[in-house]
N, CA, C and O atoms as a Tripos MOL2 file, in Angstrom:
@<TRIPOS>MOLECULE
protein
  276   275    69     0     0
PROTEIN
NO_CHARGES

@<TRIPOS>ATOM
      1 N           0.7220   -1.2170   -0.0130 N.3       1 UNK1
      2 CA          0.0800   -0.0040    0.2710 C.3       1 UNK1
      3 C           0.9630    1.1980   -0.0660 C.2       1 UNK1
      4 O           0.4350    2.2330    0.3390 O.2       1 UNK1
      5 N           1.6960    1.3230   -0.4480 N.am      2 UNK2
      6 CA          2.9750    2.2810   -0.3430 C.3       2 UNK2
      7 C           2.4800    3.5920   -1.6860 C.2       2 UNK2
      8 O           2.8010    4.7790   -1.7340 O.2       2 UNK2
      9 N           1.5610    2.7350   -2.6970 N.am      3 UNK3
     10 CA          1.0280    4.1410   -3.5010 C.3       3 UNK3
     11 C          -0.1740    4.3760   -3.6460 C.2       3 UNK3
     12 O          -1.0710    3.5490   -3.4830 O.2       3 UNK3
     13 N          -0.3250    5.6450   -3.9980 N.am      4 UNK4
     14 CA         -1.8210    5.2920   -3.8600 C.3       4 UNK4
     15 C          -3.0650    4.6660   -5.4590 C.2       4 UNK4
     16 O          -2.7810    4.4820   -6.6420 O.2       4 UNK4
     17 N          -4.6150    4.4930   -4.5810 N.am      5 UNK5
     18 CA         -4.4560    3.6950   -5.6290 C.3       5 UNK5
     19 C          -5.7010    4.7490   -6.0740 C.2       5 UNK5
     20 O          -6.0450    5.6710   -5.3340 O.2       5 UNK5
     21 N          -6.3610    4.4720   -7.4590 N.am      6 UNK6
     22 CA         -7.3400    5.0150   -7.8210 C.3       6 UNK6
     23 C          -6.9950    6.5580   -8.7170 C.2       6 UNK6
     24 O          -7.6440    7.6020   -8.7830 O.2       6 UNK6
     25 N          -5.2050    5.9930   -9.5630 N.am      7 UNK7
     26 CA         -5.4490    7.3870   -9.8650 C.3       7 UNK7
     27 C          -4.5740    8.9090   -8.4170 C.2       7 UNK7
     28 O          -4.1230    9.9600   -8.8720 O.2       7 UNK7
     29 N          -4.5610    8.7680   -7.6650 N.am      8 UNK8
     30 CA         -4.8550    9.6420   -6.5160 C.3       8 UNK8
     31 C          -3.5110   10.1050   -6.4920 C.2       8 UNK8
     32 O          -3.2460   11.2080   -6.0140 O.2       8 UNK8
     33 N          -2.3770    9.1300   -7.1100 N.am      9 UNK9
     34 CA         -1.2280    9.7110   -7.0460 C.3       9 UNK9
     35 C          -1.0710   11.1740   -7.4350 C.2       9 UNK9
     36 O          -0.3740   11.9640   -6.7980 O.2       9 UNK9
     37 N          -1.8320   11.5080   -8.6240 N.am     10 UNK10
     38 CA         -1.5060   12.8200   -8.9610 C.3      10 UNK10
     39 C          -2.8480   14.0360   -8.4330 C.2      10 UNK10
     40 O          -2.9010   15.1070   -9.0370 O.2      10 UNK10
     41 N          -3.4160   13.8730   -7.7960 N.am     11 UNK11
     42 CA         -4.0490   14.5840   -7.1530 C.3      11 UNK11
     43 C          -3.4460   15.4550   -6.4730 C.2      11 UNK11
     44 O          -2.3340   15.1510   -6.0400 O.2      11 UNK11
     45 N          -4.1900   17.2420   -6.0820 N.am     12 UNK12
     46 CA         -3.4200   18.1600   -5.7120 C.3      12 UNK12
     47 C          -3.7630   17.4330   -4.0260 C.2      12 UNK12
     48 O          -4.1550   16.3030   -3.7340 O.2      12 UNK12
     49 N          -3.5180   18.2810   -3.4000 N.am     13 UNK13
     50 CA         -2.9820   18.0400   -2.0200 C.3      13 UNK13
     51 C          -5.0310   18.5600   -1.2910 C.2      13 UNK13
     52 O          -5.6130   17.9280   -0.4090 O.2      13 UNK13
     53 N          -5.6930   19.9930   -2.1500 N.am     14 UNK14
     54 CA         -7.0440   20.1500   -1.8620 C.3      14 UNK14
     55 C          -7.9470   19.2030   -2.5350 C.2      14 UNK14
     56 O          -9.1260   19.5470   -2.6180 O.2      14 UNK14
     57 N          -7.4850   17.7090   -3.1860 N.am     15 UNK15
     58 CA         -8.6930   17.0850   -4.2870 C.3      15 UNK15
     59 C          -8.4230   15.4140   -3.2130 C.2      15 UNK15
     60 O          -9.0420   14.3550   -3.3160 O.2      15 UNK15
     61 N          -7.2140   15.7980   -2.1960 N.am     16 UNK16
     62 CA         -7.4510   14.4390   -1.6640 C.3      16 UNK16
     63 C          -7.8790   15.3100   -0.0940 C.2      16 UNK16
     64 O          -8.8060   15.0440    0.6710 O.2      16 UNK16
     65 N          -7.5920   15.6130   -0.0630 N.am     17 UNK17
     66 CA         -8.6480   16.4400    1.2800 C.3      17 UNK17
     67 C          -9.9780   16.1570    1.1290 C.2      17 UNK17
     68 O         -10.7850   15.7070    1.9420 O.2      17 UNK17
     69 N         -10.1430   16.5830   -0.3940 N.am     18 UNK18
     70 CA        -11.9240   16.4940   -0.1520 C.3      18 UNK18
     71 C         -12.4370   15.0440   -0.4940 C.2      18 UNK18
     72 O         -13.6230   14.7370   -0.6160 O.2      18 UNK18
     73 N         -11.0170   13.9380   -0.6720 N.am     19 UNK19
     74 CA        -11.4520   12.8540   -0.9920 C.3      19 UNK19
     75 C         -11.7630   11.5580    0.5060 C.2      19 UNK19
     76 O         -12.4580   10.5520    0.6440 O.2      19 UNK19
     77 N         -10.5510   12.5340    1.5880 N.am     20 UNK20
     78 CA        -10.8720   12.1080    2.3770 C.3      20 UNK20
     79 C         -12.0170   12.8140    3.8200 C.2      20 UNK20
     80 O         -12.3450   12.3240    4.9000 O.2      20 UNK20
     81 N         -12.2090   13.5910    3.4290 N.am     21 UNK21
     82 CA        -13.9520   14.3200    3.4570 C.3      21 UNK21
     83 C         -14.8170   13.2290    3.4290 C.2      21 UNK21
     84 O         -15.5690   12.5740    4.1500 O.2      21 UNK21
     85 N         -14.3600   13.3180    2.2000 N.am     22 UNK22
     86 CA        -15.9640   12.1370    1.8290 C.3      22 UNK22
     87 C         -15.7560   10.5800    2.1990 C.2      22 UNK22
     88 O         -16.7530    9.8880    1.9920 O.2      22 UNK22
     89 N         -14.7380    9.9870    2.6600 N.am     23 UNK23
     90 CA        -14.8780    8.9550    2.6600 C.3      23 UNK23
     91 C         -15.1670    8.9240    4.2000 C.2      23 UNK23
     92 O         -15.8790    8.0440    4.6830 O.2      23 UNK23
     93 N         -14.6170    9.8720    4.9240 N.am     24 UNK24
     94 CA        -15.0340   10.3440    6.6140 C.3      24 UNK24
     95 C         -16.4100   10.1700    6.8510 C.2      24 UNK24
     96 O         -16.9170    9.7760    7.9010 O.2      24 UNK24
     97 N         -17.1130   10.5620    5.5730 N.am     25 UNK25
     98 CA        -18.4340   11.0620    6.2950 C.3      25 UNK25
     99 C         -18.8600    9.6810    5.6210 C.2      25 UNK25
    100 O         -19.8800    9.3790    6.2400 O.2      25 UNK25
    101 N         -18.5600    8.4490    4.4560 N.am     26 UNK26
    102 CA        -19.1520    7.6710    4.1400 C.3      26 UNK26
    103 C         -19.1790    6.3580    5.4200 C.2      26 UNK26
    104 O         -19.9120    5.3740    5.5120 O.2      26 UNK26
    105 N         -17.7620    6.9700    6.5370 N.am     27 UNK27
    106 CA        -17.7160    5.8310    7.3950 C.3      27 UNK27
    107 C         -18.3690    6.0440    8.3320 C.2      27 UNK27
    108 O         -18.5790    5.1250    9.1230 O.2      27 UNK27
    109 N         -19.0600    7.7040    8.6140 N.am     28 UNK28
    110 CA        -19.7900    7.9320    9.5600 C.3      28 UNK28
    111 C         -21.0670    7.4310    9.1720 C.2      28 UNK28
    112 O         -21.8190    7.1330   10.1010 O.2      28 UNK28
    113 N         -21.2490    7.3600    8.6580 N.am     29 UNK29
    114 CA        -22.6840    7.0520    7.9190 C.3      29 UNK29
    115 C         -22.2260    5.3600    8.2990 C.2      29 UNK29
    116 O         -22.4780    5.0430    9.4610 O.2      29 UNK29
    117 N         -21.7930    4.6260    7.7100 N.am     30 UNK30
    118 CA        -21.6190    2.8730    7.7620 C.3      30 UNK30
    119 C         -21.5540    2.8980    9.4850 C.2      30 UNK30
    120 O         -22.0990    1.9080    9.9730 O.2      30 UNK30
    121 N         -21.0990    3.6630   10.2750 N.am     31 UNK31
    122 CA        -21.0360    2.9320   11.3170 C.3      31 UNK31
    123 C         -22.5260    3.5100   11.9130 C.2      31 UNK31
    124 O         -23.0570    2.8820   12.8290 O.2      31 UNK31
    125 N         -23.0310    4.4520   11.4850 N.am     32 UNK32
    126 CA        -24.6980    4.7160   12.2570 C.3      32 UNK32
    127 C         -25.3830    3.8110   11.7500 C.2      32 UNK32
    128 O         -26.2880    3.4330   12.4950 O.2      32 UNK32
    129 N         -25.3070    3.1670   10.5200 N.am     33 UNK33
    130 CA        -25.5270    1.9950   10.3230 C.3      33 UNK33
    131 C         -25.2560    0.6150   10.9730 C.2      33 UNK33
    132 O         -26.1760   -0.1520   11.2570 O.2      33 UNK33
    133 N         -23.9810    0.3430   11.1890 N.am     34 UNK34
    134 CA        -23.4320   -0.8670   12.0850 C.3      34 UNK34
    135 C         -24.2200   -0.1630   13.4390 C.2      34 UNK34
    136 O         -25.2700   -0.7160   13.7660 O.2      34 UNK34
    137 N         -23.7370    1.1360   14.3250 N.am     35 UNK35
    138 CA        -24.6410    0.8490   15.1030 C.3      35 UNK35
    139 C         -26.3530    0.2150   15.3310 C.2      35 UNK35
    140 O         -26.7610   -0.7110   16.0320 O.2      35 UNK35
    141 N         -27.2090    1.3360   14.2450 N.am     36 UNK36
    142 CA        -28.7740    0.0510   14.4750 C.3      36 UNK36
    143 C         -28.4620   -0.4430   14.3370 C.2      36 UNK36
    144 O         -28.1750   -0.7760   15.4870 O.2      36 UNK36
    145 N         -27.7980   -1.5540   13.4140 N.am     37 UNK37
    146 CA        -28.5870   -2.7950   13.4190 C.3      37 UNK37
    147 C         -27.4720   -3.7990   14.3460 C.2      37 UNK37
    148 O         -27.4430   -5.0240   14.2300 O.2      37 UNK37
    149 N         -26.6970   -3.1140   15.1520 N.am     38 UNK38
    150 CA        -25.8990   -3.5620   16.3790 C.3      38 UNK38
    151 C         -27.3940   -3.8000   17.4200 C.2      38 UNK38
    152 O         -27.7340   -4.9330   17.7600 O.2      38 UNK38
    153 N         -28.2250   -2.4690   17.8610 N.am     39 UNK39
    154 CA        -28.9700   -2.6560   18.9890 C.3      39 UNK39
    155 C         -30.6500   -3.0050   18.3780 C.2      39 UNK39
    156 O         -31.6230   -3.3010   19.0730 O.2      39 UNK39
    157 N         -30.6010   -2.8710   17.0270 N.am     40 UNK40
    158 CA        -31.8420   -3.7800   17.0590 C.3      40 UNK40
    159 C         -31.2080   -5.7440   16.8800 C.2      40 UNK40
    160 O         -31.9630   -6.4850   16.2500 O.2      40 UNK40
    161 N         -30.2900   -6.1660   17.2830 N.am     41 UNK41
    162 CA        -29.8040   -7.5080   16.8770 C.3      41 UNK41
    163 C         -30.2890   -7.4000   18.8600 C.2      41 UNK41
    164 O         -31.4450   -7.5430   19.2560 O.2      41 UNK41
    165 N         -29.3200   -7.1800   19.6030 N.am     42 UNK42
    166 CA        -29.3010   -7.0430   20.3300 C.3      42 UNK42
    167 C         -30.9860   -7.2820   20.8690 C.2      42 UNK42
    168 O         -31.2470   -8.2000   21.6470 O.2      42 UNK42
    169 N         -31.9860   -6.4060   20.3880 N.am     43 UNK43
    170 CA        -33.3580   -6.2370   21.2060 C.3      43 UNK43
    171 C         -34.2210   -7.6850   20.3500 C.2      43 UNK43
    172 O         -35.2350   -8.1910   20.8300 O.2      43 UNK43
    173 N         -33.5620   -8.1790   19.0130 N.am     44 UNK44
    174 CA        -33.9260   -9.6580   19.2380 C.3      44 UNK44
    175 C         -33.6390  -10.4590   19.7550 C.2      44 UNK44
    176 O         -34.2500  -11.5280   19.7630 O.2      44 UNK44
    177 N         -32.2800  -10.1370   20.5580 N.am     45 UNK45
    178 CA        -31.8540  -12.0130   20.5560 C.3      45 UNK45
    179 C         -31.8000  -11.6360   22.1410 C.2      45 UNK45
    180 O         -31.3070  -12.6490   22.6350 O.2      45 UNK45
    181 N         -32.1030  -10.4970   23.4460 N.am     46 UNK46
    182 CA        -33.3000   -9.8970   24.3700 C.3      46 UNK46
    183 C         -34.5030  -10.7310   24.1190 C.2      46 UNK46
    184 O         -34.5660  -11.8000   24.7260 O.2      46 UNK46
    185 N         -35.6030  -10.3570   23.2020 N.am     47 UNK47
    186 CA        -37.0970  -10.9590   23.1010 C.3      47 UNK47
    187 C         -36.6630  -12.4000   22.5200 C.2      47 UNK47
    188 O         -37.1630  -12.9340   23.5110 O.2      47 UNK47
    189 N         -36.3190  -13.1690   22.0070 N.am     48 UNK48
    190 CA        -35.7650  -14.4070   21.7580 C.3      48 UNK48
    191 C         -34.7760  -14.7920   23.2930 C.2      48 UNK48
    192 O         -34.0890  -15.7500   22.9420 O.2      48 UNK48
    193 N         -34.6050  -14.6320   24.0230 N.am     49 UNK49
    194 CA        -34.2040  -14.7670   25.3050 C.3      49 UNK49
    195 C         -35.3650  -15.1320   25.9630 C.2      49 UNK49
    196 O         -35.7070  -16.2280   26.4090 O.2      49 UNK49
    197 N         -35.9990  -13.9070   25.9610 N.am     50 UNK50
    198 CA        -37.2300  -13.9740   26.8540 C.3      50 UNK50
    199 C         -38.4860  -14.5400   26.9440 C.2      50 UNK50
    200 O         -39.2000  -14.5960   27.9450 O.2      50 UNK50
    201 N         -38.7720  -15.0720   25.5260 N.am     51 UNK51
    202 CA        -40.1890  -16.0890   25.0110 C.3      51 UNK51
    203 C         -38.9850  -17.0050   25.7980 C.2      51 UNK51
    204 O         -38.6870  -16.9150   26.9890 O.2      51 UNK51
    205 N         -38.3990  -17.8870   24.8110 N.am     52 UNK52
    206 CA        -37.1530  -18.7720   25.2430 C.3      52 UNK52
    207 C         -37.4930  -19.6030   27.1490 C.2      52 UNK52
    208 O         -37.6200  -20.7280   27.6310 O.2      52 UNK52
    209 N         -37.5030  -18.0700   27.6520 N.am     53 UNK53
    210 CA        -37.5380  -18.3880   29.1430 C.3      53 UNK53
    211 C         -38.6880  -18.5900   29.7750 C.2      53 UNK53
    212 O         -38.8420  -18.9410   30.9450 O.2      53 UNK53
    213 N         -39.6170  -18.3220   28.8430 N.am     54 UNK54
    214 CA        -41.3560  -18.2810   29.3430 C.3      54 UNK54
    215 C         -42.0060  -19.6470   28.7120 C.2      54 UNK54
    216 O         -42.9700  -20.2300   29.2080 O.2      54 UNK54
    217 N         -41.2730  -20.0710   27.4720 N.am     55 UNK55
    218 CA        -42.2090  -21.0060   27.2890 C.3      55 UNK55
    219 C         -41.5080  -22.1540   28.3000 C.2      55 UNK55
    220 O         -42.1630  -23.1200   28.6920 O.2      55 UNK55
    221 N         -40.1810  -21.9500   28.6560 N.am     56 UNK56
    222 CA        -39.4270  -23.1320   29.5850 C.3      56 UNK56
    223 C         -40.5950  -22.9140   31.1090 C.2      56 UNK56
    224 O         -41.4240  -23.7060   31.5560 O.2      56 UNK56
    225 N         -40.3140  -21.9020   31.4570 N.am     57 UNK57
    226 CA        -41.5240  -21.9030   32.6080 C.3      57 UNK57
    227 C         -42.8830  -22.2770   32.4630 C.2      57 UNK57
    228 O         -43.5600  -22.8060   33.3440 O.2      57 UNK57
    229 N         -43.3150  -21.9390   31.1450 N.am     58 UNK58
    230 CA        -44.9010  -22.5400   31.3150 C.3      58 UNK58
    231 C         -44.9680  -23.9670   30.5430 C.2      58 UNK58
    232 O         -46.0830  -24.4880   30.5590 O.2      58 UNK58
    233 N         -43.7620  -24.7960   29.7550 N.am     59 UNK59
    234 CA        -43.7630  -26.1590   29.9600 C.3      59 UNK59
    235 C         -43.9860  -26.9430   31.5210 C.2      59 UNK59
    236 O         -44.8660  -27.7470   31.8290 O.2      59 UNK59
    237 N         -42.7990  -26.3690   32.4130 N.am     60 UNK60
    238 CA        -42.4110  -26.5540   34.2800 C.3      60 UNK60
    239 C         -43.9110  -26.4810   34.4360 C.2      60 UNK60
    240 O         -44.4320  -27.5970   34.4290 O.2      60 UNK60
    241 N         -44.8410  -25.3510   34.5910 N.am     61 UNK61
    242 CA        -45.6900  -25.3160   35.5410 C.3      61 UNK61
    243 C         -46.9920  -26.3810   35.0990 C.2      61 UNK61
    244 O         -47.9040  -26.7390   35.8440 O.2      61 UNK61
    245 N         -46.7860  -26.7630   33.6780 N.am     62 UNK62
    246 CA        -47.3870  -28.0260   32.6560 C.3      62 UNK62
    247 C         -47.0770  -29.3310   33.3980 C.2      62 UNK62
    248 O         -47.9720  -30.0230   33.8830 O.2      62 UNK62
    249 N         -45.7460  -29.6480   33.4690 N.am     63 UNK63
    250 CA        -45.4200  -30.6990   34.2580 C.3      63 UNK63
    251 C         -45.2480  -30.9770   35.9850 C.2      63 UNK63
    252 O         -45.0070  -31.9940   36.6370 O.2      63 UNK63
    253 N         -45.5450  -29.2770   36.4250 N.am     64 UNK64
    254 CA        -46.2970  -30.1230   38.1850 C.3      64 UNK64
    255 C         -47.6660  -29.8050   38.3130 C.2      64 UNK64
    256 O         -48.4660  -30.0080   39.2260 O.2      64 UNK64
    257 N         -47.7680  -29.2670   37.2110 N.am     65 UNK65
    258 CA        -49.9420  -29.7190   37.4660 C.3      65 UNK65
    259 C         -50.1140  -31.3120   37.2990 C.2      65 UNK65
    260 O         -50.7300  -32.0990   38.0190 O.2      65 UNK65
    261 N         -49.3630  -31.5410   36.1000 N.am     66 UNK66
    262 CA        -49.8450  -33.0620   35.8850 C.3      66 UNK66
    263 C         -48.6490  -34.1560   36.5880 C.2      66 UNK66
    264 O         -48.5340  -35.3210   36.2060 O.2      66 UNK66
    265 N         -47.8030  -33.5350   37.6770 N.am     67 UNK67
    266 CA        -47.6930  -34.3720   38.2290 C.3      67 UNK67
    267 C         -48.4360  -35.0540   38.9130 C.2      67 UNK67
    268 O         -49.6510  -34.8570   38.9230 O.2      67 UNK67
    269 N         -47.9280  -35.8640   39.5250 N.am     68 UNK68
    270 CA        -48.7480  -36.4180   41.3130 C.3      68 UNK68
    271 C         -48.4750  -36.3820   42.3650 C.2      68 UNK68
    272 O         -47.2520  -36.4740   42.4660 O.2      68 UNK68
    273 N         -49.0320  -36.2770   43.4440 N.am     69 UNK69
    274 CA        -47.8640  -35.1380   44.7210 C.3      69 UNK69
    275 C         -48.7880  -35.7970   45.5890 C.2      69 UNK69
    276 O         -48.7420  -35.6010   46.8030 O.2      69 UNK69
@<TRIPOS>BOND
     1     1     2 1
     2     2     3 1
     3     3     4 2
     4     3     5 am
     5     5     6 1
     6     6     7 1
     7     7     8 2
     8     7     9 am
     9     9    10 1
    10    10    11 1
    11    11    12 2
    12    11    13 am
    13    13    14 1
    14    14    15 1
    15    15    16 2
    16    15    17 am
    17    17    18 1
    18    18    19 1
    19    19    20 2
    20    19    21 am
    21    21    22 1
    22    22    23 1
    23    23    24 2
    24    23    25 am
    25    25    26 1
    26    26    27 1
    27    27    28 2
    28    27    29 am
    29    29    30 1
    30    30    31 1
    31    31    32 2
    32    31    33 am
    33    33    34 1
    34    34    35 1
    35    35    36 2
    36    35    37 am
    37    37    38 1
    38    38    39 1
    39    39    40 2
    40    39    41 am
    41    41    42 1
    42    42    43 1
    43    43    44 2
    44    43    45 am
    45    45    46 1
    46    46    47 1
    47    47    48 2
    48    47    49 am
    49    49    50 1
    50    50    51 1
    51    51    52 2
    52    51    53 am
    53    53    54 1
    54    54    55 1
    55    55    56 2
    56    55    57 am
    57    57    58 1
    58    58    59 1
    59    59    60 2
    60    59    61 am
    61    61    62 1
    62    62    63 1
    63    63    64 2
    64    63    65 am
    65    65    66 1
    66    66    67 1
    67    67    68 2
    68    67    69 am
    69    69    70 1
    70    70    71 1
    71    71    72 2
    72    71    73 am
    73    73    74 1
    74    74    75 1
    75    75    76 2
    76    75    77 am
    77    77    78 1
    78    78    79 1
    79    79    80 2
    80    79    81 am
    81    81    82 1
    82    82    83 1
    83    83    84 2
    84    83    85 am
    85    85    86 1
    86    86    87 1
    87    87    88 2
    88    87    89 am
    89    89    90 1
    90    90    91 1
    91    91    92 2
    92    91    93 am
    93    93    94 1
    94    94    95 1
    95    95    96 2
    96    95    97 am
    97    97    98 1
    98    98    99 1
    99    99   100 2
   100    99   101 am
   101   101   102 1
   102   102   103 1
   103   103   104 2
   104   103   105 am
   105   105   106 1
   106   106   107 1
   107   107   108 2
   108   107   109 am
   109   109   110 1
   110   110   111 1
   111   111   112 2
   112   111   113 am
   113   113   114 1
   114   114   115 1
   115   115   116 2
   116   115   117 am
   117   117   118 1
   118   118   119 1
   119   119   120 2
   120   119   121 am
   121   121   122 1
   122   122   123 1
   123   123   124 2
   124   123   125 am
   125   125   126 1
   126   126   127 1
   127   127   128 2
   128   127   129 am
   129   129   130 1
   130   130   131 1
   131   131   132 2
   132   131   133 am
   133   133   134 1
   134   134   135 1
   135   135   136 2
   136   135   137 am
   137   137   138 1
   138   138   139 1
   139   139   140 2
   140   139   141 am
   141   141   142 1
   142   142   143 1
   143   143   144 2
   144   143   145 am
   145   145   146 1
   146   146   147 1
   147   147   148 2
   148   147   149 am
   149   149   150 1
   150   150   151 1
   151   151   152 2
   152   151   153 am
   153   153   154 1
   154   154   155 1
   155   155   156 2
   156   155   157 am
   157   157   158 1
   158   158   159 1
   159   159   160 2
   160   159   161 am
   161   161   162 1
   162   162   163 1
   163   163   164 2
   164   163   165 am
   165   165   166 1
   166   166   167 1
   167   167   168 2
   168   167   169 am
   169   169   170 1
   170   170   171 1
   171   171   172 2
   172   171   173 am
   173   173   174 1
   174   174   175 1
   175   175   176 2
   176   175   177 am
   177   177   178 1
   178   178   179 1
   179   179   180 2
   180   179   181 am
   181   181   182 1
   182   182   183 1
   183   183   184 2
   184   183   185 am
   185   185   186 1
   186   186   187 1
   187   187   188 2
   188   187   189 am
   189   189   190 1
   190   190   191 1
   191   191   192 2
   192   191   193 am
   193   193   194 1
   194   194   195 1
   195   195   196 2
   196   195   197 am
   197   197   198 1
   198   198   199 1
   199   199   200 2
   200   199   201 am
   201   201   202 1
   202   202   203 1
   203   203   204 2
   204   203   205 am
   205   205   206 1
   206   206   207 1
   207   207   208 2
   208   207   209 am
   209   209   210 1
   210   210   211 1
   211   211   212 2
   212   211   213 am
   213   213   214 1
   214   214   215 1
   215   215   216 2
   216   215   217 am
   217   217   218 1
   218   218   219 1
   219   219   220 2
   220   219   221 am
   221   221   222 1
   222   222   223 1
   223   223   224 2
   224   223   225 am
   225   225   226 1
   226   226   227 1
   227   227   228 2
   228   227   229 am
   229   229   230 1
   230   230   231 1
   231   231   232 2
   232   231   233 am
   233   233   234 1
   234   234   235 1
   235   235   236 2
   236   235   237 am
   237   237   238 1
   238   238   239 1
   239   239   240 2
   240   239   241 am
   241   241   242 1
   242   242   243 1
   243   243   244 2
   244   243   245 am
   245   245   246 1
   246   246   247 1
   247   247   248 2
   248   247   249 am
   249   249   250 1
   250   250   251 1
   251   251   252 2
   252   251   253 am
   253   253   254 1
   254   254   255 1
   255   255   256 2
   256   255   257 am
   257   257   258 1
   258   258   259 1
   259   259   260 2
   260   259   261 am
   261   261   262 1
   262   262   263 1
   263   263   264 2
   264   263   265 am
   265   265   266 1
   266   266   267 1
   267   267   268 2
   268   267   269 am
   269   269   270 1
   270   270   271 1
   271   271   272 2
   272   271   273 am
   273   273   274 1
   274   274   275 1
   275   275   276 2
@<TRIPOS>SUBSTRUCTURE
     1 UNK1         2 RESIDUE 1 A UNK
     2 UNK2         6 RESIDUE 1 A UNK
     3 UNK3        10 RESIDUE 1 A UNK
     4 UNK4        14 RESIDUE 1 A UNK
     5 UNK5        18 RESIDUE 1 A UNK
     6 UNK6        22 RESIDUE 1 A UNK
     7 UNK7        26 RESIDUE 1 A UNK
     8 UNK8        30 RESIDUE 1 A UNK
     9 UNK9        34 RESIDUE 1 A UNK
    10 UNK10       38 RESIDUE 1 A UNK
    11 UNK11       42 RESIDUE 1 A UNK
    12 UNK12       46 RESIDUE 1 A UNK
    13 UNK13       50 RESIDUE 1 A UNK
    14 UNK14       54 RESIDUE 1 A UNK
    15 UNK15       58 RESIDUE 1 A UNK
    16 UNK16       62 RESIDUE 1 A UNK
    17 UNK17       66 RESIDUE 1 A UNK
    18 UNK18       70 RESIDUE 1 A UNK
    19 UNK19       74 RESIDUE 1 A UNK
    20 UNK20       78 RESIDUE 1 A UNK
    21 UNK21       82 RESIDUE 1 A UNK
    22 UNK22       86 RESIDUE 1 A UNK
    23 UNK23       90 RESIDUE 1 A UNK
    24 UNK24       94 RESIDUE 1 A UNK
    25 UNK25       98 RESIDUE 1 A UNK
    26 UNK26      102 RESIDUE 1 A UNK
    27 UNK27      106 RESIDUE 1 A UNK
    28 UNK28      110 RESIDUE 1 A UNK
    29 UNK29      114 RESIDUE 1 A UNK
    30 UNK30      118 RESIDUE 1 A UNK
    31 UNK31      122 RESIDUE 1 A UNK
    32 UNK32      126 RESIDUE 1 A UNK
    33 UNK33      130 RESIDUE 1 A UNK
    34 UNK34      134 RESIDUE 1 A UNK
    35 UNK35      138 RESIDUE 1 A UNK
    36 UNK36      142 RESIDUE 1 A UNK
    37 UNK37      146 RESIDUE 1 A UNK
    38 UNK38      150 RESIDUE 1 A UNK
    39 UNK39      154 RESIDUE 1 A UNK
    40 UNK40      158 RESIDUE 1 A UNK
    41 UNK41      162 RESIDUE 1 A UNK
    42 UNK42      166 RESIDUE 1 A UNK
    43 UNK43      170 RESIDUE 1 A UNK
    44 UNK44      174 RESIDUE 1 A UNK
    45 UNK45      178 RESIDUE 1 A UNK
    46 UNK46      182 RESIDUE 1 A UNK
    47 UNK47      186 RESIDUE 1 A UNK
    48 UNK48      190 RESIDUE 1 A UNK
    49 UNK49      194 RESIDUE 1 A UNK
    50 UNK50      198 RESIDUE 1 A UNK
    51 UNK51      202 RESIDUE 1 A UNK
    52 UNK52      206 RESIDUE 1 A UNK
    53 UNK53      210 RESIDUE 1 A UNK
    54 UNK54      214 RESIDUE 1 A UNK
    55 UNK55      218 RESIDUE 1 A UNK
    56 UNK56      222 RESIDUE 1 A UNK
    57 UNK57      226 RESIDUE 1 A UNK
    58 UNK58      230 RESIDUE 1 A UNK
    59 UNK59      234 RESIDUE 1 A UNK
    60 UNK60      238 RESIDUE 1 A UNK
    61 UNK61      242 RESIDUE 1 A UNK
    62 UNK62      246 RESIDUE 1 A UNK
    63 UNK63      250 RESIDUE 1 A UNK
    64 UNK64      254 RESIDUE 1 A UNK
    65 UNK65      258 RESIDUE 1 A UNK
    66 UNK66      262 RESIDUE 1 A UNK
    67 UNK67      266 RESIDUE 1 A UNK
    68 UNK68      270 RESIDUE 1 A UNK
    69 UNK69      274 RESIDUE 1 A UNK
């Protein structure tokens, strides 16, 4: 990676700064999307964990209700 790719070696300092600014904006946007997806994934995992817990509790209650005392 010693050489700049896509013909950027012939760009002026201002042009390179513009490219850097554009890439930084794209990065910020990608990070925002990543954060939103991560939050959603955490919510889905939590929901499924709670639903699995409820399912197990319900099964245990049914077993306890049918078990001889």
